[in-house]
VEXROKOL-215899 format. One record per residue (C-alpha): residue in one letter; x, y, z; chain; residue number from 0. Coordinates in steps of 0.05 Angstrom, whole numbers, plus 5000, padded with zeros to 4 digits. Layout:
   residu      u      v      w   chaine   num
        A      X      Y      Z        A   NUM
...
***
This chain:
   residu      u      v      w   chaine   num
        M   2400   1790   1921        A     0
        K   2357   1772   1861        A     1
        Y   2286   1797   1850        A     2
        A   2230   1767   1808        A     3
        A   2169   1807   1788        A     4
        M   2104   1768   1778        A     5
        I   2048   1798   1737        A     6
        P   1985   1755   1748        A     7
        V   1934   1756   1692        A     8
        R   1873   1715   1708        A     9
        K   1826   1711   1649        A    10
        G   1763   1701   1690        A    11
        S   1732   1758   1731        A    12
        E   1662   1759   1758        A    13
        R   1649   1832   1773        A    14
        L   1685   1860   1711        A    15
        P   1695   1807   1657        A    16
        I   1765   1801   1626        A    17
        K   1787   1864   1663        A    18
        N   1861   1850   1651        A    19
        Y   1848   1852   1576        A    20
        L   1813   1919   1575        A    21
        T   1853   1975   1544        A    22
        L   1883   2040   1569        A    23
        G   1903   2080   1509        A    24
        S   1931   2032   1457        A    25
        E   1953   1977   1505        A    26
        R   1917   1924   1545        A    27
        I   1920   1935   1620        A    28
        F   1967   1877   1634        A    29
        E   2014   1901   1580        A    30
        H   2017   1969   1613        A    31
        T   2040   1932   1676        A    32
        I   2093   1894   1636        A    33
        L   2121   1958   1605        A    34
        K   2121   1995   1671        A    35
        T   2156   1939   1707        A    36
        K   2209   1932   1653        A    37
        K   2221   2007   1653        A    38
        T   2244   2006   1726        A    39
        G   2303   1962   1707        A    40
        L   2303   1933   1777        A    41
        F   2284   1861   1766        A    42
        D   2327   1802   1747        A    43
        Y   2266   1765   1720        A    44
        I   2196   1787   1701        A    45
        F   2141   1738   1683        A    46
        L   2067   1731   1668        A    47
        N   2029   1684   1713        A    48
        T   1965   1662   1678        A    49
        E   1921   1604   1658        A    50
        D   1914   1634   1588        A    51
        S   1963   1596   1544        A    52
        E   1952   1646   1487        A    53
        L   1991   1698   1527        A    54
        R   2056   1658   1519        A    55
        S   2067   1693   1452        A    56
        V   2055   1761   1486        A    57
        S   2108   1746   1538        A    58
        E   2156   1728   1483        A    59
        Q   2142   1793   1447        A    60
        H   2158   1832   1510        A    61
        E   2218   1787   1524        A    62
        I   2195   1766   1593        A    63
        G   2181   1698   1625        A    64
        F   2117   1659   1625        A    65
        H   2086   1613   1677        A    66
        L   2023   1574   1659        A    67
        R   1985   1563   1724        A    68
        Q   1940   1503   1734        A    69
        P   1864   1513   1725        A    70
        H   1850   1505   1799        A    71
        L   1895   1564   1813        A    72
        A   1856   1608   1764        A    73
        S   1786   1598   1793        A    74
        S   1750   1652   1832        A    75
        S   1760   1609   1895        A    76
        A   1836   1603   1886        A    77
        S   1873   1633   1945        A    78
        S   1930   1682   1936        A    79
        D   1976   1642   1982        A    80
        A   1968   1581   1936        A    81
        V   1985   1624   1874        A    82
        V   2046   1653   1908        A    83
        L   2070   1586   1933        A    84
        D   2063   1556   1864        A    85
        A   2103   1614   1834        A    86
        L   2159   1609   1886        A    87
        N   2164   1535   1877        A    88
        N   2174   1545   1802        A    89
        L   2226   1599   1809        A    90
        A   2300   1583   1809        A    91
        P   2325   1577   1881        A    92
        D   2373   1637   1874        A    93
        F   2314   1685   1871        A    94
        Q   2305   1711   1942        A    95
        Y   2244   1756   1930        A    96
        L   2180   1749   1890        A    97
        I   2143   1815   1881        A    98
        W   2071   1813   1858        A    99
        I   2053   1873   1814        A   100
        N   1977   1877   1811        A   101
        T   1943   1893   1746        A   102
        A   1881   1911   1786        A   103
        S   1918   1975   1805        A   104
        P   1936   1997   1735        A   105
        L   1956   2067   1754        A   106
        T   2010   2045   1803        A   107
        T   2071   2089   1789        A   108
        L   2143   2074   1773        A   109
        D   2161   2105   1840        A   110
        D   2114   2057   1876        A   111
        I   2149   1997   1844        A   112
        R   2218   2026   1859        A   113
        A   2196   2037   1932        A   114
        A   2177   1963   1937        A   115
        V   2245   1939   1915        A   116
        D   2280   1991   1958        A   117
        L   2241   1965   2019        A   118
        C   2266   1895   2005        A   119
        R   2337   1919   1998        A   120
        R   2337   1961   2062        A   121
        R   2296   1919   2110        A   122
        E   2296   1850   2079        A   123
        P   2225   1835   2103        A   124
        R   2196   1765   2102        A   125
        S   2136   1795   2067        A   126
        F   2105   1863   2052        A   127
        V   2040   1892   2026        A   128
        S   2025   1961   1999        A   129
        T   1976   2005   2036        A   130
        R   1938   2069   2038        A   131
        L   1949   2107   2102        A   132
        T   1882   2129   2129        A   133
        R   1886   2189   2175        A   134
        G   1813   2199   2191        A   135
        H   1766   2177   2247        A   136
        L   1756   2102   2243        A   137
        S   1703   2057   2273        A   138
        Y   1689   1982   2270        A   139
        K   1622   1953   2288        A   140
        D   1601   2021   2313        A   141
        Q   1659   2026   2361        A   142
        P   1716   2078   2355        A   143
        L   1782   2049   2334        A   144
        N   1831   2107   2338        A   145
        F   1791   2160   2376        A   146
        S   1745   2169   2435        A   147
        F   1678   2205   2442        A   148
        S   1697   2228   2512        A   149
        G   1744   2285   2530        A   150
        G   1730   2327   2468        A   151
        F   1731   2307   2395        A   152
        Q   1802   2298   2371        A   153
        R   1828   2334   2310        A   154
        T   1847   2290   2250        A   155
        Q   1921   2308   2257        A   156
        E   1920   2281   2329        A   157
        L   1895   2212   2309        A   158
        T   1936   2150   2300        A   159
        P   1933   2132   2226        A   160
        A   1914   2062   2202        A   161
        H   1939   2021   2143        A   162
        E   1887   1999   2093        A   163
        F   1914   1946   2046        A   164
        N   1908   1964   1973        A   165
        Y   1947   1903   1947        A   166
        A   1978   1941   1889        A   167
        L   2045   1911   1907        A   168
        M   2062   1851   1951        A   169
        G   2125   1812   1963        A   170
        W   2152   1750   1996        A   171
        H   2221   1725   2013        A   172
        R   2235   1653   1995        A   173
        D   2236   1639   2070        A   174
        C   2160   1646   2068        A   175
        I   2149   1580   2031        A   176
        K   2135   1542   2095        A   177
        A   2084   1593   2119        A   178
        L   2051   1597   2050        A   179
        S   2045   1521   2050        A   180
        A   2004   1529   2114        A   181
        G   1959   1581   2080        A   182
        I   1992   1641   2114        A   183
        L   1998   1698   2064        A   184
        F   2017   1753   2114        A   185
        D   2034   1752   2188        A   186
        K   2054   1798   2245        A   187
        D   2123   1809   2214        A   188
        T   2094   1834   2148        A   189
        C   2119   1904   2130        A   190
        F   2072   1958   2105        A   191
        L   2090   2000   2045        A   192
        E   2051   2064   2037        A   193
        T   2043   2077   1962        A   194
        S   2017   2134   1921        A   195
        W   1945   2158   1913        A   196
        W   1947   2129   1842        A   197
        S   1957   2059   1867        A   198
        N   1892   2062   1907        A   199
        Q   1850   2066   1844        A   200
        L   1827   1993   1840        A   201
        L   1796   1961   1779        A   202
        K   1739   1917   1803        A   203
        K   1674   1942   1772        A   204
        P   1653   1975   1706        A   205
        N   1649   2043   1739        A   206
        D   1721   2035   1763        A   207
        Y   1743   2025   1691        A   208
        E   1710   2090   1668        A   209
        V   1744   2129   1724        A   210
        I   1812   2097   1712        A   211
        K   1808   2112   1637        A   212
        R   1797   2186   1653        A   213
        L   1852   2187   1704        A   214
        Y   1899   2153   1655        A   215
        T   1890   2210   1606        A   216
        L   1918   2257   1661        A   217
        T   1980   2214   1668        A   218
        E   1990   2217   1593        A   219
        E   1988   2293   1595        A   220
        E   2044   2298   1648        A   221
***
C-alpha cells in the first residue's frame, strides 16, 4: 500500500495573516512540517499543496513534490473536500491513501504522524480524522450530552468521553473520491485517531502564535 503526505500551505489567512510563513526557531512553520514528515520515513511521496508558485523552489530544496492548486481552491471559502478531491485526482492511481498533515497544528509530534499511518495499515479506514478525547461533563444548547442532573452528579471517570476534532491529521482512501465529489469529507465510517496534547495547540490567532512559540522552546529542550 502506498501513502502520500499532503502539506497544505495557503498563503491567505484572515485571522492570522500568512500564518504558515511565520517562524518557529530558524524555520518557517510549513518547513517544520516538511522536515517532521520526512523524518518519519513512512511516506512514498510528500508534497506541498499551495497556490503560491514561489514555493516550488522550496519543495525542490527539500526534495519533495509540489502541487499548484487553482486560485478558487485557495480562497477563504474553499472547502476541504474540494481541496482533497483535487489532490487525489492529481495523484498517481497507485497511491491508496492521502494523509493531510496540518500546518495549523505545528507541534504535532512524530508519534502522532506515525500513529496515523499505523491506523491506515491496521484498519484500512475509508477516512480518518485526529481528535482530542474530552472526558469532562459536556452540554449542548444547555442540555447534558454525556451526563444527567438526576440521580447524583457523576464523577468524571464515569462519563462517556467525546471526540473533539482537532484536524491535525486527516486521511482518505482513494475509494473516497466519489463521496468527496458529492461534498462529503467525513461520514459515519470515519475513524477517530486520538493524538497527543501537542497536536491540540492550533494556530489561528496572534495569541496562539505567542503560546506556540513558547511551547516550541520546550520541545527544543527535550
